[in-house]
N, C-alpha and C positions, 0 to 999 in steps of 0.2 A: 306409267313413267309421266312425270314436270320434264319437261324443259325448259327452261328459265336462263333474259340475254337478256343482260344492262347495258343500257346507253345514257350521256350522257356526261360523262366523267367530261375532266378538259383540264386548261390551265386559267387561276381568274386569280382576282389580287386582293389584298383583304378589307373584309366590309363588302366580297362580290355576293352573285349568289351562282347557282345554278339548280340543273332539276333531270333528276336522275329518272329511267325510267324502268322497269323492268317488264320485260314481255314472256307472258307462260301461256306454254304449247303441251300440246299432247292429253289433258286433263281440265274435267268443265273446272274452272278455278276458283267459282263461288265458294267450292266446297274444304278450298285448303285458308288456312290462318298464315301470314308471312309478315316478314321480317327483313328490316337492310341489318351490317354487323356494317367491320372494318377496318381493316389489320395492317398499321406502319411495319416498317422492314426491321424485321429481333421482337416484332411483341404476337402475342396471342390476339388473337382476335376479336372482339370488344361489338357487343352488342348498340343499337343503334337508337333503332323504336319497330316496334312489333304493332298491324294493326291484325283486330277478325279480321273470317271471310269476309263476313258481312259489310264492315267498315268501318262501323260504326266505332265502336274500341279500339283506341290507341293507348298508346304508350309513347314516355320516352327514357333514356339515357341522362343526367343530370342532367352532362354536362353539351346538351344542341337543346333542350330543352326553353320553350319558346322562338327558337330561332329554324328549327329544323321543323318539315309538318310532313306527316305522313299521310299518302290516302291509296284511293284506290277504287277503278274501275272495273265493273265488275265483267260488261255489256262488251272488250273491249282486250278480257280477260288482262289486265294489264296494275300495275302498279307502282305511286309514284316516290319520291326525297325530296324533298322541293329543300332548299339549305339557301337561306338565307345568313346574311351578313355571316360570312367563310371567315375566320381565324385560322392560322396557320400549321395552329395543331387539326385541325380539321380534315389537317393533306394524308390520306391514303391509302388502301381499295380496299370499293363498295362493294359491299355484297349481297344480295336477294338471296331469301328463303322462302321455299313455303310443307308447308304439311300438312293430310289432310286434316281435319274434325269433326268430327260430327255437326260442334257445341261451335252458334247464331252470333259467342259474343266476346268468344276466347280468346287471351293471343298468347303470342311465347315469350318470354324472352332469355330462354338458356341458348345455347345453340346448339346444343346433344343434343333436343325437338324435335329442330324440322331434316325432312329427312331429303329437300331435292335441292341446291345451289346453281346459280349462275357464276359464270368466269370471272365476276369483279371487271366492276369499271375504276379507272385512275384520275384519284378529286387532286391539284395541286393547286394549294393556294400559298400567294409568294406577299412575305411581309411588305 
């Protein structure tokens, strides 16, 4: 079992920045590929960014590419999402997720690939 806990959400003005953290416990985080998803009320959860277990490979949704950066510190069992140039349409509950993988370079963008999820953190961007 892996437990995930997000933090760092909040209220920010358009154009501002936030950094989300996802702290993992229960298993060796190094063995898990990870990702960020987000969900707004009444809509399906959508992919934001993914990172391989080594951190060497990343992938972004087109709507956030160039503004968001996913990273991880395996020594601290923590993953991050740096969000810059935030827009009102980025308002959502953000979730981190992780799944065991034997490949150091692979990442996953499908929601149903992930086995473990955090409880979510609210990000609100005002115009």
